[in-house]
N, C-alpha and C positions, 0 to 999 in steps of 0.2 A: 764549828759546823754542827747544827742540830738536825738530825735526820729522823723523820717520823714516818714517812711514806716510802715503802720499798716495793719495787716492781720485781716480779719473778718471771723470767723468760726461759723456757725449756725447749730443748731439741725434740722434734717429733720422733716418736719411736723409742725414746729412752725411758723405760719404765722406772728406773731408779731415780729419775728426776722428781717423780711424784712423791716418793717417800722422803727425799731430801727436802723438797718444798715444805712438806708437813713438819719435818724436824726444825726447819728454820722458823716457821711461824710459831711453833710451840716454845722455842727458846727465847723469842723476843715478843712477849705478849703485849708490850707497850707500844709496838709499832703497828701501823696499818699496812696491810699487804695487798697488792694488786697483781693478779696473775694475768699473763697474756691469754688470748682466747683459747689457744690449744691446751695450755696447762689448766685453765679453768674447767674445761670440759673433762679432762682426766681426773680432776679433783672432785668432780660431781657438782660443779658450781656454774654450769652453763648459764648464759644470760647475764653475765657480769659486764664490766666496762669494756668498751672496744679497745683495740690495740692503740688507736689514736689517743684515747683518753688516758690509758695507762702511761703512754709516753709523755703526755702533757702534765700529769700529776706526780710522776715519780721524782723522788729526791735522791734515790740510789737505785741502780739496777743490778740484780744478781742474775747472771746468766748460768744456766745449768745445761751444758752441752759442749759445743766446740766452736771453732772460729767462725763458721758460717752462722751459727746462732747468735754470736756476739755482734756480727755485722748487721744481722736482722734487728737486734735490739738497738744498736746505734741508729739505725734508720727510723725506728719507732720514736726516738727522742726528737727527731726533726730539727736537729741543730742545737738543742738545749745542752749545755755543758754540765751534765750530770755524771757523777762517778759510776763506772761500770766495773763490777767485780766478776771476772770470768772464771767459773769453776769447770774444769775439764772432766768430762765423764767418759773419755776414751783415751786415745794416745795423746801425748803432750801436744798442745797447740801453740802456735806462735803468739796468739792473743789471749787465749784462755789458759793462763799459766798457773792457776791456783789448783793444786790437787785436792781431792775430796777431804783428805785428812787435815788439811790446813784451812778448810772453809771457815770454821767458827773463830779461830784466832784472828784470821784476816778480817772477818766481818766485825769482830769486836774492835779491831784497830780502826776501821772506818767509822763506826758509831761513836767511838771515843776520841775522834780527831787525830789519831796517830798514823793513819795510812799515808803512804807516799803515792802521789798520783802522777801518772805519766801522760802528758798531753800529746796527742797524735794529730798531725796535720791532715786536713781533708782537701779535696779538690772540688772546684765548682765547674760543672759541665753545662754548656749551653748548646742546643741544636738550633741552627739557623737554616731556614728553607725559604728561598726567594727573598732573602733579606729580612725575614720576619722570624722572631724567636718562637719556636713551637714546643720547646722543652727546656727546663732548667732543673738540675739536681745537684746534690752534694754527696761526695763519695769518700769512703775511708780507704778502700783498697785500690780500685782501678776503674778506668774507663776503657772499654774494649770495642773496637770496630772489627767485625769478623764476618766472613762469608759462611753460607750454609754448606752442607756436606758436598753438594754437587755443583756449586757455582764456580765459575772461573775466577781467577785472581782479578783484583781491581787495582786501579791507580789511586794512591792516597797522596795527594799534593800537600806537603807538610811545611808549615811555617813556624818559626819561633819569633814572636812579635810580628813584625812585617817582613822578616828576612826568610827567604826560601831556604829550607834545609835540603830537601830532595823530594822526588816523587817515588814513594815506596810502591813498587809493583809486588804485591804480596797478598797473602791470605787475609791480612788485617794489620791493625796497629793497636798497641797497648800504651796507655799513659797511666802510670801508677805513682802512688805516694811512696815514701820510704816504707810504710807499713805494708803496702801491697807489693813491694819489691821481692818478697819471698813467696808470692803467689804465682799467678799466671805469667807475669813478666820474667820470673826466674826460669820457667819452662821455655820461654822464648829466647833464652841466652842472656838475659839482663843481669846486671850486678845486684848484689845485696847492699842496700843502703841502711846505715844505722838509723834507728827511728828518729833521732833528733836532727839529722841532716836536713837542711832547708833546701830540698831539691825534689825533682820528680824524674822518673825514668820514662824515656820514649823508646819503645821497642817494637820493631816490625815483626810480624808473625810469618815465618817461612818466606822470607823475601826471595824474589827471583834472582837478585844479584847478591852473591855471598859476601860482597864487600860492604853491604849496607848493614851496619851493626847498631846495637842499642846505644842510646845517648843519655847522659845525665844533664838535665837542664835546670838552671836556677829557678827556685819556686816563685820568684817575683816576675817571671815572664809568662806570656800566654802562648800556648801551643794551639795552632789551628790546623785542622785536617779537612781538606776538601775532597769529596769523593768524585772521581772522574772515571768515565767508561765503566760504570758500575753495572754488574749483573743484578738481576732482580732480588736475589736472595742474600742481602747484606743487612746486618743488624748492629745496632748500638746497644751495648749491655753495660749496666751500671752496677758495680759491686757484685756481679753475678746473680743479681736478684730482681732486676727490673730492666726492661729493654723495649725497643721498638724498631720496626724496619726503616731502613734508610733508602733515599732516592738519589739518583745521579745529580750532582751539583750541591748536595747537602754539605753544610759546613759545621764541624764540631769544634767548639772552642773550649779549652781546658785551662784553668788558672787556679791559683791558690784560693781556697775558701777562707772566709773570715771565721768559719766554725772550726771547732776542735772536738776531738773525742778524748775523754778523760778515763784512762785505764788505771785500776788499782794494781800496783806492782806487788809481786811476790818477793819479799826481802831475802828469801833463801835462794833465789835464782836470778842471775843477771842475764842480759841479752845473749852474750856469747855462750853461756851454758845452754840456753834454749837452742841456739844454732847447732851446737855440738850434738845435743840429744836428738833434735828433729832431723838433721841432715846426716847424722852418723859420721861426723868428722872424727878422724883418728882410728876408725875401724877398717879392717882389711877383709 
């Protein structure tokens, strides 16, 4: 793998990302660097390529921030399977697992073809209204149907393939990937799925019936959720970064995406080490 074009994506409000970006560019003068629009402005280089162009041209993405920044970077790639190296600039992230002190050894590994890549499953989400598709997107973490702060609960008629599961009377429903199982779905009582498990989590948010519990569904199935008796203030949110209002009768279909996200692994830390550190397992 010969990488010459590296995209740099930084979390907003992280001043140390600017100095780190400068250090990366100084260390690898033979590479071309493309900074996202926010970082370009901080570097004094406003007017550079758009985020869409950065995502289209990148052969490697270095994320300087946290998990939300990495998800943003993955969306910039628009389905291209380009390695993403996530450098955490705060507390340990589930996705950004490379600490700052390990940045250059891990980046050297990638540029010399020694890195281990971890492919992560994505979901394909389609919104159908009156039988017509009005939106399609691909997500790394989760698809969320959720009500606004003052809206009453809605009925979420839920199917796996053509089989009725139940109608969740709830504040909403989450469909997550294994990667997203440690995000919003975990807060809703869902299980943690190992990233290589070929499945998705279906989790109601604050269901009216306490016996309605999260489910694990094979990834080769299609989850369909039809909104019934919907209040006006209900939204579909994609990876916590894009969304749109829903109407009564809307149908949200979620299935496995043909796309994947390629994460550069930290050889010093396995997935269970991350869980122990992030979730404070073993502490009293």
